[in-house]
Structure formats: C-alpha cells, structure tokens
C-alpha positions as CSV (number, residue, x, y, z in Angstrom):
1,M,-224.9,153.9,-87.8
2,N,-224.4,154.7,-84.1
3,L,-228.2,155.0,-83.5
4,K,-228.8,151.6,-85.1
5,N,-226.0,150.1,-83.0
6,A,-227.4,151.7,-79.9
7,R,-230.8,150.2,-80.5
8,E,-229.3,146.7,-80.9
9,L,-227.3,147.1,-77.7
10,R,-230.5,148.1,-75.9
11,K,-232.3,145.0,-77.1
12,N,-229.4,142.8,-76.2
13,A,-228.4,144.2,-72.8
14,T,-226.3,142.1,-70.4
15,D,-227.7,141.0,-67.0
16,C,-225.5,143.7,-65.4
17,E,-226.8,146.4,-67.7
18,R,-230.4,145.3,-67.0
19,L,-229.8,145.3,-63.3
20,L,-228.3,148.8,-63.4
21,W,-231.0,150.1,-65.7
22,L,-233.7,148.8,-63.2
23,H,-232.2,151.2,-60.6
24,L,-231.2,154.1,-62.9
25,R,-234.3,154.4,-65.2
26,A,-237.2,156.8,-64.7
27,G,-235.4,159.0,-62.2
28,R,-235.2,156.2,-59.6
29,L,-231.8,157.3,-58.3
30,Q,-232.9,160.4,-56.4
31,G,-234.6,161.9,-59.4
32,F,-231.5,161.8,-61.7
33,K,-232.5,160.9,-65.2
34,F,-230.3,158.5,-67.1
35,K,-230.4,157.3,-70.7
36,R,-228.9,153.9,-71.7
37,Q,-226.9,153.0,-74.8
38,Q,-226.6,156.6,-75.8
39,P,-224.5,157.6,-78.8
40,L,-221.9,160.4,-78.0
41,G,-219.6,161.3,-80.8
42,N,-218.2,158.1,-82.3
43,Y,-219.0,156.1,-79.1
44,I,-222.0,154.5,-77.4
45,V,-222.0,154.8,-73.7
46,D,-223.8,152.3,-71.4
47,F,-225.6,155.0,-69.2
48,V,-225.4,158.7,-69.2
49,C,-227.0,161.4,-67.0
50,F,-226.8,164.7,-69.0
51,Q,-227.9,166.7,-66.0
52,T,-224.7,165.7,-64.1
53,R,-222.5,165.0,-67.1
54,L,-221.9,161.5,-65.7
55,I,-221.3,158.3,-67.7
56,V,-221.6,154.9,-66.1
57,E,-220.0,151.9,-67.9
58,A,-220.5,148.3,-67.0
59,D,-217.4,146.4,-68.0
60,G,-217.1,142.7,-68.7
61,G,-214.0,140.6,-69.1
62,Q,-213.5,141.8,-72.7
63,H,-212.4,145.2,-71.3
64,N,-209.1,143.6,-70.0
65,E,-208.0,143.2,-73.6
66,Q,-209.1,146.7,-74.8
67,I,-207.5,148.9,-72.1
68,E,-205.9,151.2,-74.7
69,Y,-209.2,151.7,-76.5
70,D,-211.1,152.4,-73.3
71,T,-208.5,154.9,-72.2
72,R,-208.7,156.8,-75.5
73,R,-212.5,156.7,-75.3
74,D,-212.6,157.9,-71.7
75,N,-210.2,160.7,-72.5
76,W,-212.4,161.9,-75.3
77,L,-215.5,161.7,-73.2
78,R,-213.8,163.7,-70.4
79,S,-212.6,166.3,-72.9
80,Q,-216.3,166.8,-73.7
81,G,-217.0,167.5,-70.0
82,F,-218.2,164.1,-68.8
83,N,-217.1,162.2,-65.8
84,V,-216.8,158.4,-66.5
85,L,-217.3,155.7,-63.9
86,R,-216.5,152.1,-64.7
87,F,-217.7,149.1,-62.8
88,W,-216.8,145.5,-63.3
89,N,-219.9,143.3,-64.0
90,N,-219.2,141.1,-60.9
91,D,-219.2,144.2,-58.7
92,I,-222.5,145.3,-60.2
93,L,-224.0,141.9,-59.5
94,A,-222.5,141.3,-56.0
95,N,-222.4,144.8,-54.6
96,T,-225.3,146.6,-56.3
97,E,-226.0,148.9,-53.4
98,A,-222.3,150.0,-53.2
99,V,-222.2,150.7,-56.9
100,L,-225.4,152.7,-56.7
101,A,-224.1,154.6,-53.8
102,T,-220.9,155.5,-55.8
103,I,-223.1,156.7,-58.7
104,L,-225.3,158.7,-56.4
105,K,-222.3,160.3,-54.8
106,A,-220.9,161.3,-58.2
107,C,-224.2,162.8,-59.1
108,M,-224.5,164.7,-55.8
109,D,-220.9,165.9,-56.0
110,Y,-221.7,167.4,-59.4
111,V,-224.8,169.1,-58.1
112,D,-223.1,170.4,-54.9
113,T,-220.1,171.8,-56.8
114,P,-220.7,175.5,-57.2
115,S,-220.7,176.5,-60.8
116,P,-218.7,179.6,-61.8
117,Q,-220.6,182.6,-60.6
118,P,-221.3,185.5,-62.9
119,L,-219.4,188.7,-62.2
120,S,-221.1,190.9,-59.7
121,A,-221.1,194.7,-59.3
122,T,-219.0,194.3,-56.1
123,V,-216.0,193.0,-58.0
124,P,-213.7,196.0,-58.4
125,D,-211.5,194.6,-61.2
126,V,-214.3,194.1,-63.7
127,A,-213.4,195.7,-67.0
128,L,-216.3,196.5,-69.3
129,P,-215.9,196.2,-73.1
130,P,-215.7,199.5,-75.0
131,A,-219.0,201.1,-75.9
132,S,-218.4,200.2,-79.5
133,M,-218.4,196.5,-78.7
134,Q,-221.4,196.5,-76.5
135,S,-224.7,195.1,-77.7
136,S,-227.4,197.6,-78.4
137,H,-229.8,195.5,-76.3
138,E,-228.4,194.8,-72.8
139,G,-230.4,192.4,-70.7
140,R,-231.9,193.1,-67.4
141,G,-229.1,191.1,-65.7
142,A,-226.5,193.6,-67.0
143,K,-228.6,196.6,-65.9
144,A,-229.4,195.2,-62.5
145,A,-225.8,194.3,-61.8
146,G,-224.7,197.8,-62.8
147,F,-222.6,196.7,-65.8
148,I,-223.9,199.3,-68.2
149,S,-221.1,201.6,-69.2
150,E,-221.1,205.3,-68.4
151,N,-221.2,206.1,-72.1
152,R,-224.4,204.0,-72.4
153,K,-225.9,205.8,-69.5
154,K,-225.1,209.2,-71.0
155,Q,-226.6,208.1,-74.3
156,N,-229.9,207.3,-72.6
157,A,-230.0,210.3,-70.3
158,P,-232.4,213.1,-71.3
159,D,-230.7,216.2,-72.6
160,S,-230.9,219.4,-70.6
161,N,-233.6,220.9,-72.8
162,S,-236.0,218.0,-72.1
163,T,-239.0,218.4,-69.9
164,A,-238.8,214.9,-68.5
165,T,-239.1,214.6,-64.7
166,N,-236.2,213.4,-62.6
167,T,-236.7,209.6,-62.1
168,T,-233.3,208.7,-60.8
169,P,-232.9,206.6,-57.6
170,N,-231.7,209.8,-55.8
171,N,-235.3,211.1,-55.9
172,P,-237.4,208.4,-54.2
173,D,-240.6,210.4,-54.5
174,S,-240.5,210.4,-58.3
175,P,-242.7,207.8,-60.1
176,P,-241.0,204.9,-61.7
177,P,-240.2,205.3,-65.4
178,S,-242.9,203.9,-67.7
179,R,-241.8,201.2,-69.9
180,G,-243.3,200.7,-73.3
181,R,-244.5,197.2,-74.0
182,G,-245.3,195.5,-77.2
183,R,-243.7,194.4,-80.4
184,G,-241.9,196.5,-82.9
185,R,-240.7,199.1,-80.5
186,G,-237.8,200.9,-82.2
187,E,-235.3,203.5,-81.2
188,D,-237.9,206.2,-80.9
189,G,-240.2,204.0,-78.7
190,L,-242.8,203.6,-81.4
C-alpha cells in the first residue's frame, strides 16, 4: 500500500517538491543521491539520502494542524538513524539557495563526522573473547591488527618435531609462508 501511495505522491508533487527535486535529483547536490517519496516503515518521506541518512520534508500549511503526528513520525525516523530537516513551502520557493545550503551542510556534516573507529592493536584495554568463542575463520583484519589470541597462535604453530623452516617476523631472511589458494581447502590444507 505504501508503494502505491508513494507512486501517487510522485505523480502529484507540489510545486515546492518539484523545485527541490530539480536540485536534489541525479546527484546534483555535490553528488549526494536523493530519492523522492520513499516509503520508510509506515511512512512516506518527501526526500531521503540514504548515504547521509538525511530526510528532507517540504511542509505546507496542513502541517500546522498535524504537529503531534509529525513529531511522532520524526521521532520514529530518528530512532531509525535518520536526521530530519523540515522546510516550509514558502521558504523553499523564496529562499531556495538557503534551503539547499542547509541541506548540503547537513550532508557534509554527516560525511565529516568520524565514524566509530575499529579497535586497534595499540589500545591496551582490548579484551579478546575466549578461544572457545572465536570463529574458526578469522579475517585478515583481525590478523593484521594482532587480535588473534595466544591460544590460536599456539594451535597454528608447528610442533617441535616438525621440519618446517622458521618464518617468523624475527627471521627477516626467511621466505614468506606459502598460502594455499583455491576452493575446498580444509583443515589439512587439501
């Protein structure tokens, strides 16, 4: 039902929505891609940029009478990780450049905000999960960052009866370890 309603809203866009869409469509606002009349949950938003989690709403006079509904709607959208900007139709028509500058600033602020960084090997308080909880396939990121537990290293270390050459970083003259490639490689490297 929301998809059908969204299609109808796209066909019957207001002058303000058409004006905004002219500037937001096809990455025209510094390359940020917006969609219009997009269903999100039980709501249909006027414009959304998923890349920056930004929703832009063009509000006409009817929004004076539905403040409670708009507040509930905005709260739900924010709980889903979106930032909501609302502009009155007369502002969009009379101050288009200022509205676009505000939208661009919100997009740029999102892009410029540093995302939470993954833990690095230099953080001393990093607690690794017990070996019993670790995945049997640790990714290169975990290996490169030094997050593989000591138990895991011991499991993969050659035993003392092995004739393998020492390829640890302490021996820079040793050749790098060969890595088997291909599908179906099991525990024995077959």
